[in-house]
SELOVEX-148445 format. One record per residue (C-alpha): residue in one letter; x, y, z; chain. Coordinates in nm, 3 decimals, always signed. Each point is the difference from the previous one (the first is absolute). Example, Ala and Ser with C-alpha at 12.3 -4.5 7.8 and 13.67 -1.06 7.14 Angstrom:
! residues 2
aa=A&X=+1.230&Y=-0.450&Z=+0.780&ch=A
aa=S&X=+0.137&Y=+0.344&Z=-0.066&ch=A
! end
This chain:
! residues 249
aa=X&X=+13.019&Y=-5.886&Z=+12.957&ch=A
aa=X&X=+0.184&Y=+0.172&Z=-0.284&ch=A
aa=X&X=-0.159&Y=+0.295&Z=-0.152&ch=A
aa=X&X=-0.022&Y=+0.165&Z=-0.355&ch=A
aa=X&X=-0.087&Y=+0.367&Z=-0.135&ch=A
aa=X&X=-0.199&Y=-0.030&Z=-0.347&ch=A
aa=X&X=+0.226&Y=+0.282&Z=-0.204&ch=A
aa=X&X=-0.035&Y=+0.110&Z=-0.349&ch=A
aa=X&X=+0.291&Y=-0.207&Z=-0.044&ch=A
aa=X&X=-0.177&Y=-0.338&Z=+0.134&ch=A
aa=X&X=-0.391&Y=+0.054&Z=-0.056&ch=A
aa=X&X=+0.054&Y=-0.169&Z=-0.318&ch=A
aa=X&X=+0.108&Y=-0.327&Z=+0.133&ch=A
aa=X&X=-0.128&Y=+0.004&Z=+0.372&ch=A
aa=X&X=-0.298&Y=-0.091&Z=+0.154&ch=A
aa=X&X=-0.236&Y=+0.241&Z=+0.209&ch=A
aa=X&X=-0.146&Y=-0.262&Z=+0.220&ch=A
aa=X&X=-0.406&Y=+0.104&Z=-0.078&ch=A
aa=X&X=+0.018&Y=-0.089&Z=-0.257&ch=A
aa=X&X=+0.236&Y=-0.290&Z=-0.056&ch=A
aa=X&X=-0.041&Y=-0.113&Z=-0.349&ch=A
aa=X&X=+0.225&Y=+0.081&Z=-0.377&ch=A
aa=X&X=+0.063&Y=+0.345&Z=-0.176&ch=A
aa=X&X=-0.284&Y=-0.122&Z=-0.244&ch=A
aa=X&X=-0.276&Y=-0.075&Z=+0.326&ch=A
aa=X&X=-0.263&Y=+0.331&Z=-0.043&ch=A
aa=X&X=-0.010&Y=+0.089&Z=+0.380&ch=A
aa=X&X=+0.388&Y=-0.027&Z=+0.000&ch=A
aa=X&X=+0.023&Y=+0.255&Z=-0.311&ch=A
aa=X&X=-0.256&Y=+0.256&Z=+0.129&ch=A
aa=X&X=+0.184&Y=-0.018&Z=+0.354&ch=A
aa=X&X=+0.335&Y=+0.064&Z=-0.156&ch=A
aa=X&X=-0.067&Y=+0.314&Z=-0.198&ch=A
aa=X&X=-0.181&Y=+0.073&Z=+0.296&ch=A
aa=X&X=+0.302&Y=-0.006&Z=+0.161&ch=A
aa=X&X=+0.227&Y=+0.189&Z=-0.253&ch=A
aa=X&X=-0.150&Y=+0.294&Z=+0.017&ch=A
aa=X&X=+0.022&Y=+0.014&Z=+0.367&ch=A
aa=X&X=+0.376&Y=-0.081&Z=+0.064&ch=A
aa=X&X=+0.098&Y=+0.372&Z=-0.125&ch=A
aa=X&X=-0.253&Y=+0.086&Z=+0.297&ch=A
aa=X&X=+0.208&Y=-0.195&Z=+0.292&ch=A
aa=X&X=-0.199&Y=-0.299&Z=+0.017&ch=A
aa=X&X=+0.171&Y=-0.263&Z=+0.148&ch=A
aa=X&X=-0.067&Y=-0.422&Z=-0.073&ch=A
aa=X&X=+0.148&Y=-0.232&Z=+0.277&ch=A
aa=X&X=-0.073&Y=-0.375&Z=-0.020&ch=A
aa=X&X=+0.193&Y=-0.278&Z=+0.081&ch=A
aa=X&X=+0.136&Y=-0.196&Z=-0.192&ch=A
aa=X&X=-0.147&Y=-0.364&Z=+0.063&ch=A
aa=X&X=-0.292&Y=-0.013&Z=-0.257&ch=A
aa=X&X=-0.338&Y=+0.102&Z=+0.232&ch=A
aa=X&X=-0.187&Y=+0.257&Z=+0.117&ch=A
aa=X&X=+0.220&Y=+0.246&Z=+0.257&ch=A
aa=X&X=+0.082&Y=+0.362&Z=-0.155&ch=A
aa=X&X=-0.099&Y=+0.343&Z=+0.104&ch=A
aa=X&X=-0.050&Y=+0.297&Z=-0.218&ch=A
aa=X&X=+0.053&Y=+0.343&Z=+0.080&ch=A
aa=X&X=-0.026&Y=+0.343&Z=-0.165&ch=A
aa=X&X=-0.004&Y=+0.424&Z=+0.147&ch=A
aa=X&X=-0.277&Y=+0.024&Z=+0.068&ch=A
aa=X&X=+0.031&Y=+0.299&Z=-0.208&ch=A
aa=X&X=+0.018&Y=-0.209&Z=-0.273&ch=A
aa=X&X=-0.263&Y=-0.347&Z=+0.079&ch=A
aa=X&X=-0.320&Y=-0.044&Z=-0.150&ch=A
aa=X&X=-0.232&Y=+0.108&Z=+0.286&ch=A
aa=X&X=-0.192&Y=+0.307&Z=+0.069&ch=A
aa=X&X=+0.200&Y=+0.102&Z=+0.340&ch=A
aa=X&X=+0.202&Y=+0.253&Z=+0.140&ch=A
aa=X&X=+0.277&Y=-0.135&Z=+0.151&ch=A
aa=X&X=+0.287&Y=+0.255&Z=-0.106&ch=A
aa=X&X=+0.407&Y=-0.146&Z=+0.126&ch=A
aa=X&X=-0.222&Y=-0.320&Z=+0.062&ch=A
aa=X&X=+0.105&Y=-0.351&Z=-0.207&ch=A
aa=X&X=-0.289&Y=-0.211&Z=-0.059&ch=A
aa=X&X=+0.015&Y=-0.349&Z=-0.002&ch=A
aa=X&X=-0.272&Y=-0.133&Z=-0.259&ch=A
aa=X&X=-0.025&Y=-0.305&Z=+0.036&ch=A
aa=X&X=+0.227&Y=-0.352&Z=+0.234&ch=A
aa=X&X=-0.065&Y=-0.305&Z=-0.039&ch=A
aa=X&X=+0.115&Y=-0.275&Z=+0.201&ch=A
aa=X&X=-0.244&Y=-0.298&Z=-0.037&ch=A
aa=X&X=-0.008&Y=-0.439&Z=-0.087&ch=A
aa=X&X=+0.394&Y=-0.164&Z=+0.086&ch=A
aa=X&X=+0.084&Y=+0.348&Z=+0.077&ch=A
aa=X&X=-0.150&Y=+0.059&Z=+0.284&ch=A
aa=X&X=+0.133&Y=-0.034&Z=+0.344&ch=A
aa=X&X=+0.358&Y=+0.031&Z=-0.077&ch=A
aa=X&X=+0.035&Y=+0.369&Z=+0.135&ch=A
aa=X&X=+0.047&Y=+0.107&Z=-0.424&ch=A
aa=X&X=-0.295&Y=+0.264&Z=+0.096&ch=A
aa=X&X=+0.228&Y=+0.149&Z=+0.275&ch=A
aa=X&X=+0.262&Y=-0.021&Z=-0.206&ch=A
aa=X&X=-0.178&Y=+0.241&Z=-0.294&ch=A
aa=X&X=-0.123&Y=+0.237&Z=+0.210&ch=A
aa=X&X=+0.354&Y=+0.068&Z=+0.197&ch=A
aa=X&X=+0.134&Y=+0.052&Z=-0.399&ch=A
aa=X&X=-0.217&Y=+0.203&Z=-0.109&ch=A
aa=X&X=+0.017&Y=+0.252&Z=+0.356&ch=A
aa=X&X=+0.393&Y=+0.004&Z=-0.026&ch=A
aa=X&X=-0.045&Y=+0.102&Z=-0.363&ch=A
aa=X&X=-0.273&Y=+0.286&Z=+0.098&ch=A
aa=X&X=+0.204&Y=+0.139&Z=+0.287&ch=A
aa=X&X=+0.352&Y=-0.046&Z=-0.295&ch=A
aa=X&X=-0.236&Y=+0.231&Z=-0.221&ch=A
aa=X&X=-0.088&Y=+0.241&Z=+0.308&ch=A
aa=X&X=-0.375&Y=-0.088&Z=-0.011&ch=A
aa=X&X=-0.236&Y=+0.095&Z=+0.292&ch=A
aa=X&X=-0.144&Y=-0.345&Z=+0.035&ch=A
aa=X&X=-0.204&Y=-0.266&Z=-0.140&ch=A
aa=X&X=-0.321&Y=-0.002&Z=-0.111&ch=A
aa=X&X=-0.261&Y=-0.294&Z=-0.160&ch=A
aa=X&X=-0.372&Y=-0.075&Z=-0.034&ch=A
aa=X&X=-0.194&Y=-0.251&Z=+0.242&ch=A
aa=X&X=-0.302&Y=+0.044&Z=+0.207&ch=A
aa=X&X=-0.153&Y=-0.072&Z=+0.378&ch=A
aa=X&X=-0.029&Y=-0.400&Z=-0.066&ch=A
aa=X&X=+0.152&Y=-0.200&Z=-0.277&ch=A
aa=X&X=-0.074&Y=+0.047&Z=-0.359&ch=A
aa=X&X=+0.055&Y=-0.267&Z=-0.305&ch=A
aa=X&X=+0.300&Y=+0.202&Z=-0.216&ch=A
aa=X&X=+0.070&Y=+0.286&Z=+0.322&ch=A
aa=X&X=+0.285&Y=+0.005&Z=+0.239&ch=A
aa=X&X=-0.061&Y=-0.246&Z=+0.326&ch=A
aa=X&X=-0.080&Y=+0.291&Z=+0.202&ch=A
aa=X&X=+0.094&Y=-0.230&Z=+0.347&ch=A
aa=X&X=+0.403&Y=+0.000&Z=-0.186&ch=A
aa=X&X=-0.039&Y=+0.315&Z=-0.089&ch=A
aa=X&X=-0.073&Y=+0.005&Z=+0.444&ch=A
aa=X&X=+0.319&Y=-0.181&Z=+0.070&ch=A
aa=X&X=+0.272&Y=+0.171&Z=-0.247&ch=A
aa=X&X=-0.197&Y=+0.326&Z=+0.138&ch=A
aa=X&X=-0.190&Y=+0.209&Z=-0.203&ch=A
aa=X&X=-0.336&Y=+0.188&Z=+0.059&ch=A
aa=X&X=-0.300&Y=+0.071&Z=-0.176&ch=A
aa=X&X=+0.081&Y=+0.387&Z=-0.123&ch=A
aa=X&X=-0.375&Y=+0.057&Z=-0.191&ch=A
aa=X&X=-0.314&Y=-0.219&Z=-0.108&ch=A
aa=X&X=-0.270&Y=+0.020&Z=-0.291&ch=A
aa=X&X=-0.332&Y=-0.060&Z=+0.038&ch=A
aa=X&X=+0.027&Y=-0.393&Z=-0.194&ch=A
aa=X&X=+0.252&Y=-0.065&Z=+0.363&ch=A
aa=X&X=+0.304&Y=+0.012&Z=-0.248&ch=A
aa=X&X=+0.247&Y=+0.149&Z=+0.270&ch=A
aa=X&X=+0.358&Y=+0.183&Z=-0.068&ch=A
aa=X&X=+0.239&Y=-0.169&Z=+0.203&ch=A
aa=X&X=+0.371&Y=+0.183&Z=+0.116&ch=A
aa=X&X=+0.309&Y=-0.049&Z=+0.148&ch=A
aa=X&X=+0.211&Y=+0.338&Z=+0.054&ch=A
aa=X&X=+0.393&Y=-0.006&Z=+0.090&ch=A
aa=X&X=-0.052&Y=+0.371&Z=+0.182&ch=A
aa=X&X=-0.319&Y=-0.018&Z=+0.227&ch=A
aa=X&X=-0.036&Y=+0.339&Z=-0.087&ch=A
aa=X&X=-0.044&Y=-0.063&Z=-0.368&ch=A
aa=X&X=-0.332&Y=+0.121&Z=-0.169&ch=A
aa=X&X=-0.285&Y=-0.294&Z=-0.013&ch=A
aa=X&X=-0.049&Y=-0.083&Z=-0.395&ch=A
aa=X&X=-0.402&Y=+0.010&Z=-0.114&ch=A
aa=X&X=-0.221&Y=-0.159&Z=-0.268&ch=A
aa=X&X=-0.080&Y=+0.350&Z=-0.215&ch=A
aa=X&X=-0.366&Y=+0.094&Z=-0.007&ch=A
aa=X&X=-0.074&Y=-0.171&Z=-0.327&ch=A
aa=X&X=+0.044&Y=-0.345&Z=+0.183&ch=A
aa=X&X=-0.162&Y=+0.052&Z=+0.321&ch=A
aa=X&X=-0.306&Y=-0.070&Z=-0.139&ch=A
aa=X&X=-0.018&Y=-0.265&Z=-0.235&ch=A
aa=X&X=-0.303&Y=+0.097&Z=-0.200&ch=A
aa=X&X=-0.026&Y=+0.052&Z=-0.416&ch=A
aa=X&X=-0.333&Y=+0.126&Z=-0.177&ch=A
aa=X&X=-0.084&Y=-0.293&Z=-0.225&ch=A
aa=X&X=-0.192&Y=-0.250&Z=+0.009&ch=A
aa=X&X=+0.090&Y=-0.401&Z=-0.026&ch=A
aa=X&X=+0.306&Y=-0.186&Z=+0.036&ch=A
aa=X&X=+0.299&Y=+0.250&Z=-0.034&ch=A
aa=X&X=+0.401&Y=-0.143&Z=+0.013&ch=A
aa=X&X=+0.303&Y=+0.247&Z=+0.088&ch=A
aa=X&X=+0.298&Y=-0.222&Z=-0.009&ch=A
aa=X&X=+0.362&Y=+0.056&Z=-0.103&ch=A
aa=X&X=+0.245&Y=-0.250&Z=-0.166&ch=A
aa=X&X=+0.166&Y=+0.049&Z=+0.288&ch=A
aa=X&X=-0.104&Y=-0.329&Z=+0.122&ch=A
aa=X&X=+0.065&Y=-0.239&Z=-0.294&ch=A
aa=X&X=-0.304&Y=-0.246&Z=+0.072&ch=A
aa=X&X=-0.203&Y=+0.284&Z=-0.145&ch=A
aa=X&X=+0.091&Y=-0.052&Z=-0.340&ch=A
aa=X&X=-0.085&Y=-0.312&Z=-0.006&ch=A
aa=X&X=-0.375&Y=+0.001&Z=+0.231&ch=A
aa=X&X=-0.077&Y=+0.370&Z=-0.115&ch=A
aa=X&X=-0.109&Y=-0.085&Z=-0.353&ch=A
aa=X&X=-0.170&Y=-0.390&Z=+0.092&ch=A
aa=X&X=-0.227&Y=+0.294&Z=+0.255&ch=A
aa=X&X=-0.104&Y=+0.187&Z=-0.313&ch=A
aa=X&X=-0.056&Y=-0.266&Z=-0.238&ch=A
aa=X&X=-0.184&Y=-0.173&Z=+0.288&ch=A
aa=X&X=-0.226&Y=+0.292&Z=+0.057&ch=A
aa=X&X=-0.010&Y=+0.116&Z=-0.365&ch=A
aa=X&X=-0.159&Y=-0.398&Z=-0.051&ch=A
aa=X&X=-0.251&Y=+0.022&Z=+0.271&ch=A
aa=X&X=-0.114&Y=+0.352&Z=-0.087&ch=A
aa=X&X=+0.151&Y=+0.154&Z=+0.376&ch=A
aa=X&X=+0.069&Y=+0.349&Z=-0.038&ch=A
aa=X&X=+0.392&Y=+0.031&Z=+0.070&ch=A
aa=X&X=+0.264&Y=+0.195&Z=-0.124&ch=A
aa=X&X=+0.349&Y=-0.025&Z=+0.090&ch=A
aa=X&X=+0.228&Y=+0.350&Z=+0.068&ch=A
aa=X&X=+0.404&Y=-0.109&Z=-0.066&ch=A
aa=X&X=+0.135&Y=+0.294&Z=+0.234&ch=A
aa=X&X=+0.329&Y=+0.121&Z=-0.246&ch=A
aa=X&X=+0.220&Y=+0.245&Z=+0.187&ch=A
aa=X&X=+0.095&Y=+0.110&Z=+0.318&ch=A
aa=X&X=-0.186&Y=+0.305&Z=-0.063&ch=A
aa=X&X=-0.364&Y=-0.205&Z=-0.018&ch=A
aa=X&X=+0.077&Y=-0.253&Z=+0.300&ch=A
aa=X&X=+0.095&Y=+0.268&Z=+0.236&ch=A
aa=X&X=-0.353&Y=+0.187&Z=-0.060&ch=A
aa=X&X=-0.178&Y=-0.300&Z=+0.021&ch=A
aa=X&X=-0.318&Y=-0.097&Z=+0.175&ch=A
aa=X&X=+0.084&Y=-0.277&Z=+0.194&ch=A
aa=X&X=+0.344&Y=-0.059&Z=+0.254&ch=A
aa=X&X=+0.121&Y=-0.294&Z=-0.177&ch=A
aa=X&X=+0.051&Y=+0.019&Z=-0.362&ch=A
aa=X&X=+0.101&Y=-0.355&Z=-0.156&ch=A
aa=X&X=-0.333&Y=-0.088&Z=+0.025&ch=A
aa=X&X=-0.311&Y=+0.140&Z=+0.129&ch=A
aa=X&X=-0.394&Y=-0.113&Z=-0.071&ch=A
aa=X&X=-0.289&Y=+0.223&Z=+0.022&ch=A
aa=X&X=-0.347&Y=-0.077&Z=-0.064&ch=A
aa=X&X=-0.278&Y=+0.304&Z=-0.055&ch=A
aa=X&X=+0.251&Y=+0.253&Z=+0.165&ch=A
aa=X&X=+0.094&Y=-0.181&Z=+0.308&ch=A
aa=X&X=+0.341&Y=-0.171&Z=+0.072&ch=A
aa=X&X=-0.037&Y=-0.421&Z=-0.011&ch=A
aa=X&X=+0.359&Y=-0.120&Z=+0.008&ch=A
aa=X&X=+0.318&Y=-0.040&Z=-0.028&ch=A
aa=X&X=+0.005&Y=-0.348&Z=-0.057&ch=A
aa=X&X=+0.113&Y=-0.167&Z=-0.341&ch=A
aa=X&X=-0.275&Y=-0.199&Z=-0.158&ch=A
aa=X&X=-0.010&Y=-0.257&Z=-0.254&ch=A
aa=X&X=-0.308&Y=-0.089&Z=-0.175&ch=A
aa=X&X=-0.164&Y=-0.232&Z=+0.247&ch=A
aa=X&X=+0.072&Y=+0.265&Z=+0.281&ch=A
aa=X&X=-0.134&Y=+0.278&Z=-0.182&ch=A
aa=X&X=-0.314&Y=-0.143&Z=-0.129&ch=A
aa=X&X=-0.075&Y=-0.117&Z=+0.383&ch=A
aa=X&X=+0.037&Y=+0.358&Z=+0.102&ch=A
aa=X&X=-0.275&Y=+0.104&Z=-0.309&ch=A
aa=X&X=-0.266&Y=-0.289&Z=+0.139&ch=A
aa=X&X=+0.097&Y=+0.133&Z=+0.324&ch=A
aa=X&X=+0.031&Y=-0.351&Z=+0.117&ch=A
! end
């Protein structure tokens, strides 16, 4: 398999895997706008030449949109290999490329979000163990920070205090999200409309800067839903799933 890295020169013409469509699609436009501002901060988006969900996205941890302390590490935003792309060793290709690039850039190692048991939209802990990662910190909601040090004596990454105890002082449903995930551009407005039509207390908080993200009350900033102050999920919802959640069915 051949791979392509997204750059300022080709971002307009290349697809971004997680949202395969043209630039007029709101999801694609939102994601690419977010990426353009991150490219100068060291963001790397590497994807398969073939069209499909097969890519890895990573960035120096100091510039990550997550409340972590991991100086000198590379943070993996997302690695996704699915559908017909699975089972061909492409995940290994992508991880090897990230490791090689991070070593060349003098990084201490890699870190990524996961959990003790597999959760939607988080890295598979079984795969992480297979390639040498171990958990180094955990928040109250079960979200874990995993790392792969290049030097066994390297300091472990950790969550910031604001993320270790995910809770907010606000009633109703509150959703924290960023434009890092393209699907938010489509589904967040759907939840806002659904909540308004049904009289459900709901507020969407779009995190718009790295500083806001690094001070967020949740380890996962791409999508974190709270209800009456308590963390609910990082799994994206359409209208039906949101209503089911509200009704408790």
